[in-house]
C-alpha positions as CSV (number, residue, x, y, z in Angstrom):
1,X,-43.3,-14.2,40.1
2,X,-44.6,-10.7,40.8
3,X,-44.2,-8.4,43.8
4,X,-43.8,-4.8,44.8
5,X,-40.9,-3.0,46.5
6,X,-41.5,0.1,48.5
7,X,-39.3,3.0,49.5
8,X,-40.2,5.5,52.2
9,X,-43.6,5.5,53.9
10,X,-44.6,8.8,52.3
11,X,-43.6,7.8,48.7
12,X,-46.4,7.5,46.2
13,X,-44.3,5.7,43.7
14,X,-43.0,2.1,44.2
15,X,-41.5,-0.6,42.1
16,X,-43.2,-3.6,40.5
17,X,-40.9,-6.6,40.1
18,X,-41.4,-9.5,37.7
19,X,-39.1,-12.5,38.0
20,X,-38.8,-15.0,35.1
21,X,-37.9,-18.3,36.7
22,X,-36.2,-20.1,33.7
23,X,-33.5,-17.5,33.3
24,X,-33.7,-15.8,36.8
25,X,-34.2,-12.5,35.0
26,X,-35.6,-9.8,37.3
27,X,-37.5,-6.8,35.9
28,X,-38.2,-3.7,37.9
29,X,-40.7,-1.2,36.7
30,X,-41.8,2.1,38.2
31,X,-45.4,2.0,39.6
32,X,-47.0,5.5,39.8
33,X,-49.0,4.3,42.8
34,X,-49.6,1.0,44.6
35,X,-52.9,0.1,43.0
36,X,-54.3,-2.7,40.8
37,X,-54.9,-0.1,38.0
38,X,-51.2,0.9,38.1
39,X,-50.1,-2.7,38.0
40,X,-52.5,-3.4,35.1
41,X,-51.1,-0.4,33.2
42,X,-47.6,-2.0,33.3
43,X,-49.0,-5.3,32.1
44,X,-50.8,-3.5,29.3
45,X,-47.6,-1.8,28.3
46,X,-45.7,-5.1,28.3
47,X,-48.4,-6.7,26.2
48,X,-48.2,-3.8,23.7
49,X,-44.4,-4.0,23.6
50,X,-44.2,-7.8,23.1
51,X,-47.4,-8.7,21.3
52,X,-49.8,-11.2,22.6
53,X,-47.8,-14.4,21.8
54,X,-44.6,-13.3,23.5
55,X,-46.4,-11.8,26.4
56,X,-48.2,-15.1,27.1
57,X,-44.8,-16.9,26.8
58,X,-43.2,-14.8,29.5
59,X,-46.2,-13.8,31.7
60,X,-48.9,-16.4,30.9
61,X,-48.9,-17.5,34.5
62,X,-48.1,-15.1,37.3
63,X,-47.6,-15.9,41.0
64,X,-47.9,-13.1,43.5
65,X,-48.9,-12.3,47.1
66,X,-52.1,-11.0,48.5
67,X,-51.1,-7.3,48.4
68,X,-53.9,-4.8,47.8
69,X,-52.3,-3.8,44.5
70,X,-52.9,-7.3,43.2
71,X,-56.4,-7.7,44.6
72,X,-58.6,-7.3,41.5
73,X,-57.6,-10.4,39.6
74,X,-59.8,-9.9,36.6
75,X,-58.3,-6.5,35.9
76,X,-54.8,-7.9,35.8
77,X,-55.8,-11.0,33.8
78,X,-57.8,-9.2,31.1
79,X,-56.1,-7.9,27.9
80,X,-56.7,-4.2,27.3
81,X,-56.4,-4.8,23.6
82,X,-58.8,-7.8,23.2
83,X,-60.7,-7.9,26.5
84,X,-59.8,-11.7,26.6
85,X,-57.7,-13.4,29.3
86,X,-54.0,-12.7,28.7
87,X,-52.6,-14.3,31.9
88,X,-53.6,-16.4,34.9
89,X,-52.8,-14.9,38.3
90,X,-52.2,-17.2,41.3
91,X,-51.7,-16.2,44.9
92,X,-49.3,-17.5,47.5
93,X,-50.8,-18.8,50.7
94,X,-51.0,-16.2,53.5
95,X,-47.7,-15.3,55.0
96,X,-45.9,-17.8,52.7
97,X,-43.6,-15.5,50.7
98,X,-41.1,-18.3,50.2
99,X,-43.6,-19.7,47.6
100,X,-42.1,-17.0,45.3
101,X,-38.6,-17.4,46.6
102,X,-36.8,-16.4,43.4
103,X,-38.4,-12.9,43.4
104,X,-37.7,-12.5,47.2
105,X,-34.0,-13.5,46.7
106,X,-33.6,-11.0,43.9
107,X,-35.0,-8.3,46.1
108,X,-32.0,-8.7,48.3
109,X,-29.8,-7.9,45.3
110,X,-32.1,-4.9,44.3
111,X,-31.7,-3.5,47.8
112,X,-28.0,-3.3,47.3
113,X,-28.7,-0.7,44.6
114,X,-31.7,0.9,46.4
115,X,-31.3,0.2,50.1
116,X,-34.5,0.2,52.1
117,X,-35.5,3.6,53.3
118,X,-32.3,5.2,51.9
119,X,-33.9,7.0,49.0
120,X,-37.2,8.6,48.1
121,X,-38.8,6.4,45.4
122,X,-40.7,9.4,44.3
123,X,-37.4,10.7,42.9
124,X,-36.9,7.6,40.8
125,X,-37.1,7.7,37.0
126,X,-37.7,4.8,34.6
127,X,-34.1,5.0,33.4
128,X,-32.9,4.5,37.0
129,X,-34.5,1.1,37.1
130,X,-33.2,0.2,33.7
131,X,-29.7,0.9,34.9
132,X,-30.3,-1.1,38.1
133,X,-31.6,-4.1,36.2
134,X,-28.8,-3.9,33.7
135,X,-26.3,-4.3,36.5
136,X,-28.3,-6.9,38.5
137,X,-29.1,-9.1,35.5
138,X,-25.5,-8.9,34.1
139,X,-24.0,-10.6,37.2
140,X,-22.9,-14.2,36.4
141,X,-24.7,-16.8,38.5
142,X,-23.1,-20.1,39.6
143,X,-26.7,-21.6,39.5
144,X,-26.8,-20.7,35.8
145,X,-23.5,-22.3,35.0
146,X,-21.7,-19.0,35.1
147,X,-24.0,-17.2,32.7
148,X,-25.8,-14.0,33.6
149,X,-29.6,-13.9,33.6
150,X,-29.5,-11.6,30.5
151,X,-27.3,-14.0,28.6
152,X,-29.4,-17.0,29.4
153,X,-32.6,-15.1,28.6
154,X,-31.3,-14.1,25.2
155,X,-30.2,-17.7,24.5
156,X,-33.6,-19.1,25.5
157,X,-35.9,-16.5,23.9
158,X,-34.0,-14.9,21.0
159,X,-35.8,-12.0,19.3
160,X,-38.6,-11.9,22.0
161,X,-35.9,-11.5,24.6
162,X,-34.3,-8.7,22.6
163,X,-37.6,-7.0,22.2
164,X,-38.3,-7.0,26.0
165,X,-34.8,-6.0,27.0
166,X,-34.4,-3.2,24.5
167,X,-38.0,-2.0,25.2
168,X,-37.1,-1.6,28.9
169,X,-33.6,-0.2,28.3
170,X,-31.9,-3.2,29.9
171,X,-28.4,-3.9,28.6
172,X,-25.6,-6.4,29.3
173,X,-22.9,-4.7,31.4
174,X,-19.4,-6.0,31.1
175,X,-18.2,-7.9,34.2
176,X,-15.4,-5.4,34.8
177,X,-18.0,-2.6,35.0
178,X,-20.6,-4.2,37.2
179,X,-21.6,-2.1,40.2
180,X,-24.3,-3.4,42.5
181,X,-24.5,-0.1,44.5
182,X,-26.4,3.1,44.1
183,X,-23.3,4.6,42.4
184,X,-24.3,2.9,39.2
185,X,-27.6,4.8,39.2
186,X,-26.1,8.1,40.1
187,X,-23.3,7.9,37.5
188,X,-26.0,7.5,34.8
189,X,-28.1,10.3,36.3
190,X,-25.0,12.6,36.2
191,X,-24.5,11.7,32.5
192,X,-28.0,12.7,31.6
193,X,-28.0,15.9,33.8
194,X,-30.3,14.7,36.5
195,X,-29.8,15.4,40.2
196,X,-28.3,12.5,42.1
197,X,-30.4,10.4,44.4
198,X,-29.7,11.6,47.9
199,X,-29.6,9.4,50.9
200,X,-31.7,10.2,53.9
């Protein structure tokens, strides 16, 4: 399942989310702008990171909505490396976002770390989203038998899972250190000498 999350109205940057249903793993990647070309660039990067076989395993079928950034289906589906089809994109029915309910539910969790309208998404860095996804995906889920999405994803997909997680900087956070608030992002920003995200 694929979607976008926006910050303030004036922000150029936004977030592309990809939700892997079998493990309930949510990825959040920084979009330079809300366009098909920017989305395709992220898919290109994922394909280069994973290789064609693993990319097809994780993203061979994508369900999304009818947002303008997903409009040009052929651009999203076509591999930059081989020009052949790398994925098949399907669209929810109009005003039926519940058809990608897993992604929508995880957006609620993402908004705990990045509340709507609270921060300028133009200030976000790639590392910020890696920290957010590390915490969000390390949370044990009753629906996964007490496992976290990261743990289940690793158990299901082995080396391919490791490649994706390490490539995106997503790490398993110990339960005692989980923080589903913007503090998690700002603590890491302080460690690397970046200015904190400031609330409006």
